[in-house]
N, CA, C and O of each residue as an XYZ file, in Angstrom:
440
protein
N      -0.654      2.761     -2.761
C      -0.619      4.776     -3.013
C      -0.579      4.893     -1.489
O      -0.920      4.170     -0.553
N       0.011      6.171     -1.633
C      -0.183      6.973     -0.376
C      -1.127      7.610      0.094
O      -1.447      8.359     -0.830
N      -2.103      7.897      1.336
C      -2.962      8.181      1.852
C      -3.072      9.862      1.361
O      -2.156     10.682      1.423
N      -4.650     10.127      0.800
C      -4.184     11.359     -0.019
C      -4.277     12.286      1.505
O      -4.643     11.648      2.492
N      -3.978     13.631      1.663
C      -4.834     14.558      2.238
C      -5.614     14.791      2.430
O      -6.284     14.374      1.485
N      -6.631     15.555      3.513
C      -8.247     15.900      3.699
C      -8.079     17.188      3.451
O      -7.581     17.938      4.291
N      -8.505     17.619      2.182
C      -8.682     18.643      1.678
C      -9.827     19.904      2.204
O      -9.915     21.067      1.812
N     -10.465     19.322      3.018
C     -11.629     19.964      3.939
C     -12.668     20.284      3.171
O     -12.779     20.383      1.949
N     -13.548     20.458      4.210
C     -15.068     20.413      4.028
C     -15.511     21.551      2.988
O     -14.733     22.502      2.913
N     -16.762     21.593      2.098
C     -17.008     22.445      1.293
C     -17.696     24.064      1.768
O     -18.461     24.167      2.727
N     -17.385     24.926      1.146
C     -17.719     25.999      1.756
C     -19.480     25.761      1.742
O     -20.069     25.578      2.807
N     -20.258     25.791      0.346
C     -21.641     25.318      0.611
C     -21.301     23.697     -0.460
O     -20.599     23.531     -1.458
N     -22.091     22.836      0.264
C     -22.340     21.877     -0.324
C     -22.698     21.633     -1.646
O     -22.104     21.140     -2.604
N     -24.187     22.252     -1.413
C     -24.926     22.323     -2.208
C     -24.316     22.935     -3.858
O     -24.872     22.458     -4.847
N     -23.531     23.659     -4.004
C     -22.919     24.250     -4.964
C     -21.547     24.251     -5.487
O     -20.964     24.978     -6.291
N     -21.139     23.040     -4.675
C     -19.368     22.825     -4.871
C     -18.654     23.394     -3.849
O     -18.950     23.131     -2.683
N     -17.743     24.146     -4.125
C     -16.695     24.818     -3.139
C     -16.352     25.750     -4.205
O     -15.373     25.593     -4.935
N     -17.415     27.014     -4.309
C     -16.952     28.612     -4.749
C     -15.375     28.934     -4.204
O     -15.220     28.702     -3.005
N     -14.560     29.280     -4.706
C     -13.394     29.821     -4.120
C     -13.792     31.540     -3.956
O     -14.527     32.237     -4.654
N     -13.219     31.779     -3.096
C     -13.354     33.325     -2.881
C     -12.658     34.432     -4.406
O     -11.561     34.397     -4.963
N     -13.640     35.135     -4.603
C     -12.625     36.267     -5.511
C     -11.552     36.772     -5.048
O     -11.371     37.354     -3.978
N     -10.613     36.463     -6.142
C      -9.381     36.699     -6.159
C      -8.659     37.834     -7.052
O      -9.491     38.475     -7.694
N      -7.549     38.180     -7.225
C      -7.217     39.221     -8.515
C      -6.948     38.654     -9.226
O      -6.271     39.313    -10.015
N      -7.120     37.065     -9.708
C      -6.834     36.935    -11.224
C      -7.330     35.541    -11.101
O      -7.251     34.500    -10.449
N      -7.997     36.251    -12.308
C      -9.713     35.075    -12.250
C      -9.230     33.716    -13.130
O      -9.926     32.721    -13.332
N      -8.285     33.873    -13.451
C      -7.854     32.894    -14.420
C      -6.884     31.972    -13.552
O      -5.966     31.775    -14.347
N      -6.716     31.620    -12.944
C      -5.657     31.729    -11.232
C      -6.831     29.915    -10.753
O      -7.997     29.590    -10.979
N      -5.694     29.268    -10.075
C      -6.125     27.402     -9.972
C      -6.930     27.332     -8.659
O      -6.703     28.051     -7.687
N      -7.656     26.624     -8.711
C      -8.527     27.042     -6.967
C      -7.400     26.285     -6.244
O      -6.561     25.495     -6.676
N      -7.636     26.764     -5.014
C      -6.764     26.379     -4.123
C      -7.027     23.995     -3.831
O      -6.310     23.099     -3.385
N      -7.790     24.041     -4.152
C      -7.901     22.272     -3.631
C      -6.991     22.105     -5.042
O      -6.064     21.355     -4.736
N      -6.901     22.391     -6.096
C      -6.446     21.826     -7.334
C      -4.735     22.155     -6.671
O      -3.847     21.311     -6.556
N      -4.695     22.846     -6.501
C      -3.265     23.184     -6.035
C      -3.016     21.809     -4.946
O      -2.057     21.047     -5.069
N      -3.817     21.705     -4.138
C      -3.098     21.266     -3.295
C      -3.291     19.343     -3.498
O      -2.819     18.408     -2.851
N      -3.998     19.388     -4.430
C      -3.793     18.265     -4.841
C      -2.756     17.613     -6.223
O      -2.741     16.441     -6.598
N      -2.264     18.310     -6.571
C      -0.555     18.471     -7.011
C      -0.182     18.723     -6.534
O       0.848     19.056     -7.120
N      -0.041     19.055     -5.114
C       1.365     19.542     -4.374
C       1.105     17.833     -3.696
O       2.216     17.305     -3.663
N       0.102     16.928     -3.209
C      -0.181     15.750     -2.903
C       0.677     14.797     -3.420
O       1.490     14.061     -2.860
N       0.295     14.959     -4.837
C       0.354     14.049     -5.822
C       1.812     13.877     -6.244
O       2.288     12.930     -6.871
N       2.624     15.298     -5.645
C       4.023     15.354     -6.450
C       4.817     14.894     -4.998
O       5.970     14.519     -5.209
N       4.490     14.869     -3.893
C       4.739     14.093     -3.192
C       5.084     12.485     -2.822
O       5.899     11.811     -2.193
N       3.886     12.351     -3.660
C       3.676     10.762     -3.664
C       4.853     10.685     -4.719
O       5.841      9.966     -4.567
N       4.679     11.330     -5.567
C       5.299     10.807     -6.828
C       6.929     10.023     -5.962
O       7.304      8.865     -5.782
N       7.508     11.401     -5.620
C       8.866     11.849     -5.404
C       8.822     10.421     -4.050
O       9.585      9.496     -4.331
N       8.223     10.289     -3.056
C       8.545      9.066     -2.754
C       8.388      8.210     -3.433
O       8.743      7.720     -2.362
N       8.188      7.317     -4.262
C       8.134      6.610     -4.698
C       9.226      6.680     -5.878
O       9.569      5.533     -6.165
N       9.840      7.586     -6.605
C      11.568      7.482     -6.764
C      12.586      6.583     -5.386
O      13.213      5.527     -5.301
N      12.224      7.880     -4.390
C      13.036      7.500     -3.435
C      12.831      5.912     -2.737
O      13.316      5.355     -1.752
N      12.474      5.766     -3.124
C      11.892      4.191     -2.747
C      12.576      3.306     -3.237
O      13.337      2.548     -2.635
N      12.189      3.371     -5.155
C      12.698      2.605     -5.982
C      14.146      2.474     -5.747
O      14.834      1.508     -5.418
N      14.525      4.151     -6.098
C      16.190      4.278     -5.731
C      16.322      3.195     -4.661
O      16.651      2.066     -5.023
N      16.069      3.477     -3.248
C      16.810      2.501     -2.503
C      16.259      0.834     -2.644
O      16.997      0.036     -2.067
N      15.449      0.435     -3.113
C      15.226     -0.420     -3.549
C      16.628     -0.963     -4.280
O      17.291     -1.829     -3.709
N      16.865     -0.658     -4.999
C      17.848     -0.906     -6.551
C      18.888     -0.686     -5.833
O      19.790     -1.276     -6.427
N      19.320     -0.191     -4.907
C      20.918      0.562     -4.254
C      20.831     -0.861     -3.034
O      21.718     -1.412     -2.382
N      19.747     -1.034     -3.097
C      19.585     -2.309     -1.574
C      19.942     -3.843     -2.895
O      20.802     -4.682     -2.629
N      19.308     -3.892     -3.896
C      19.719     -5.214     -5.067
C      20.938     -5.461     -5.196
O      21.430     -6.581     -5.060
N      21.691     -4.197     -5.535
C      22.967     -3.862     -5.628
C      23.707     -4.629     -4.349
O      24.248     -5.732     -4.411
N      23.616     -3.908     -3.352
C      24.456     -3.956     -2.090
C      24.345     -5.718     -1.805
O      25.071     -6.292     -0.993
N      23.437     -6.318     -2.528
C      23.379     -7.598     -1.963
C      23.841     -8.615     -2.829
O      24.005     -9.735     -2.347
N      24.038     -8.451     -3.824
C      24.859     -8.769     -4.738
C      26.071     -9.260     -4.651
O      26.605    -10.367     -4.724
N      26.494     -7.754     -4.414
C      27.964     -7.469     -3.493
C      28.465     -8.654     -2.693
O      29.544     -9.244     -2.643
N      27.173     -8.804     -2.020
C      28.179     -9.522     -0.962
C      28.742    -10.867     -0.589
O      28.000    -11.743     -1.034
N      29.323    -11.145     -0.223
C      30.434    -12.340     -0.884
C      30.049    -13.847      0.366
O      29.306    -13.955      1.342
N      30.695    -14.476     -0.111
C      29.618    -15.774      0.848
C      29.848    -15.585      2.538
O      28.942    -15.671      3.367
N      31.406    -15.285      2.862
C      31.849    -15.424      4.524
C      31.210    -14.039      4.414
O      31.511    -13.693      5.557
N      30.526    -12.923      3.895
C      30.047    -11.697      4.914
C      28.469    -12.644      5.504
O      28.037    -12.668      6.657
N      27.863    -13.361      4.237
C      26.751    -13.560      4.486
C      26.652    -14.897      5.455
O      25.619    -15.025      6.112
N      27.632    -15.842      5.560
C      27.972    -16.702      6.748
C      28.359    -16.368      7.955
O      28.234    -17.191      8.862
N      28.989    -14.896      8.240
C      28.577    -14.477      9.266
C      27.389    -13.949     10.092
O      27.121    -14.052     11.290
N      26.980    -13.556      9.416
C      25.048    -12.884      8.975
C      24.655    -13.512      9.895
O      24.437    -13.190     11.063
N      24.495    -15.053      9.015
C      23.795    -16.496      9.344
C      24.407    -16.529     10.643
O      23.600    -16.116     11.476
N      25.726    -16.918     11.254
C      26.711    -17.498     12.056
C      25.854    -16.469     13.779
O      25.622    -16.979     14.876
N      25.633    -15.162     13.395
C      25.346    -14.521     14.525
C      23.992    -14.203     14.603
O      23.472    -13.721     15.610
N      23.175    -14.564     13.154
C      21.273    -13.884     13.849
C      21.187    -14.981     15.175
O      22.089    -15.486     15.844
N      19.415    -15.143     15.263
C      19.069    -15.788     16.231
C      18.286    -16.559     15.767
O      17.528    -17.174     16.519
N      18.261    -16.702     14.668
C      16.914    -17.438     13.354
C      17.465    -18.978     13.501
O      18.666    -19.224     13.384
N      16.180    -20.309     13.852
C      16.344    -21.071     13.781
C      16.561    -21.665     12.610
O      15.674    -21.403     11.798
N      17.742    -22.647     12.051
C      17.899    -22.580     10.240
C      17.818    -24.230     10.306
O      18.030    -25.020     11.225
N      17.388    -24.415      8.821
C      17.138    -25.995      8.880
C      18.452    -26.310      8.354
O      18.582    -27.529      8.235
N      19.496    -25.636      7.988
C      20.554    -26.285      7.113
C      21.924    -24.879      8.437
O      21.800    -23.897      9.169
N      22.946    -25.749      7.949
C      23.499    -24.865      9.217
C      23.878    -23.366      7.973
O      23.579    -23.139      6.800
N      24.864    -22.460      9.304
C      24.657    -21.588      7.942
C      25.395    -20.998      7.242
O      25.136    -19.919      6.710
N      26.801    -21.848      7.101
C      27.219    -22.072      6.215
C      26.615    -22.131      4.600
O      26.850    -21.387      3.648
N      25.857    -23.177      4.699
C      24.397    -23.920      3.725
C      23.740    -22.845      3.112
O      23.653    -22.504      1.933
N      23.171    -22.250      4.447
C      22.226    -21.123      4.052
C      22.977    -19.544      4.043
O      22.446    -18.434      4.005
N      23.928    -19.802      4.077
C      24.893    -18.224      2.668
C      25.002    -18.705      1.770
O      24.872    -18.017      0.757
N      25.240    -19.850      1.662
C      25.909    -20.358     -0.020
C      24.609    -20.091     -0.689
O      24.728    -19.252     -1.582
N      23.450    -20.533     -0.536
C      21.874    -20.328     -0.725
C      22.225    -19.435     -1.149
O      22.742    -19.236     -2.248
N      21.913    -18.531     -0.051
C      21.492    -16.868      0.061
C      22.881    -16.250     -1.492
O      22.778    -15.268     -2.227
N      23.744    -17.072     -1.458
C      24.784    -16.326     -1.957
C      24.111    -16.628     -3.787
O      24.413    -15.711     -4.551
N      23.677    -17.239     -4.123
C      23.688    -18.421     -5.264
C      21.909    -17.459     -5.807
O      21.385    -17.242     -6.899
N      21.550    -17.164     -4.477
C      20.189    -16.777     -4.789
C      20.477    -15.175     -5.474
O      20.104    -14.767     -6.574
N      21.316    -14.403     -4.354
C      21.576    -12.714     -5.038
C      22.298    -13.082     -6.392
O      21.602    -12.598     -7.285
N      22.995    -13.494     -6.739
C      23.870    -13.892     -8.004
C      23.056    -13.869     -9.107
O      23.590    -13.608    -10.185
N      21.313    -14.192     -9.052
C      21.312    -14.899     -9.928
C      20.205    -13.531    -10.381
O      19.624    -12.597     -9.829
N      20.360    -14.092    -11.674
C      19.558    -12.833    -13.110
C      17.703    -12.706    -12.620
O      16.983    -11.728    -12.821
N      17.313    -13.996    -11.961
C      15.756    -13.325    -11.216
C      15.766    -12.464    -10.384
O      15.220    -11.361    -10.425
N      16.727    -13.172     -9.152
C      16.515    -11.588     -8.190
C      17.264    -10.426     -9.108
O      17.225     -9.297     -8.618
N      17.792    -10.539    -10.101
C      18.451     -8.645    -10.429
C      16.868     -8.315    -11.093
O      16.222     -7.310    -10.794
N      16.510     -9.132    -11.828
C      15.561     -8.529    -12.557
C      13.691     -8.417    -11.779
O      12.768     -7.785    -12.292
N      13.621     -9.165    -10.581
C      12.740     -8.990    -10.484
C      12.412     -7.777     -9.652
O      11.350     -7.155     -9.618
N      13.764     -7.516     -8.847
C      13.958     -6.228     -8.151
C      13.999     -5.115     -8.986
O      13.244     -4.147     -8.898
N      14.696     -5.235     -9.618
C      14.766     -3.977    -10.445
C      13.786     -3.266    -11.270
O      13.524     -2.076    -11.442
N      12.921     -5.355    -12.127
C      11.353     -4.318    -12.404
C      10.290     -3.299    -11.377
O       9.429     -2.419    -11.398
N      10.970     -4.038    -10.653
C       9.635     -3.614     -8.631
C      10.277     -1.876     -8.279
O       9.593     -0.898     -7.976
N      11.832     -1.948     -8.452
C      12.633     -0.747     -8.228
C      11.602      0.097     -9.535
O      11.088      1.136     -9.121
N      11.430     -0.096    -10.329
C      11.417      0.787    -12.133
C       9.777      1.222    -12.301
O       9.361      2.208    -12.910
N       9.007      0.247    -11.615
C       7.858      0.528    -10.899
C       7.755      1.609    -10.346
O       7.418      2.723    -10.747
N       8.171      1.086     -9.069
C       7.935      2.284     -7.818
C       8.179      4.156     -8.592
O       8.053      5.144     -7.869
C-alpha cells in the first residue's frame, strides 16, 4: 500500500474537524474528497504496475536462448555454470507454465 498523504490537523480536536459553512449543505467534506483522490491515485498506480509486470513477463517469454546467452556473457556476474547453460536454464524457466501463471496472478492482483 502506498503511503497516505497527511490531511492536515483538525481545526478543533475536541469536536472533530468541522468544515466551514459552504453554499451546498450536502457537499462532501474536504478530507473525504482528499481521501478519495489519494485512493484513486493508489489504484491507478497499482494498475500501471500490474500492466508493466504483465508486459515484462511476456517480453521474457519471447527472449531466445541466443539473446539470453548474450546477456549472460556480457554481464559481470559470477556464474556457477557457463553462460550458455545458464541461458538455457533461464529460457526453460521463462517458457514454463509456472513462471507465466505466477507472474500473471501477481499482475492481476496488482
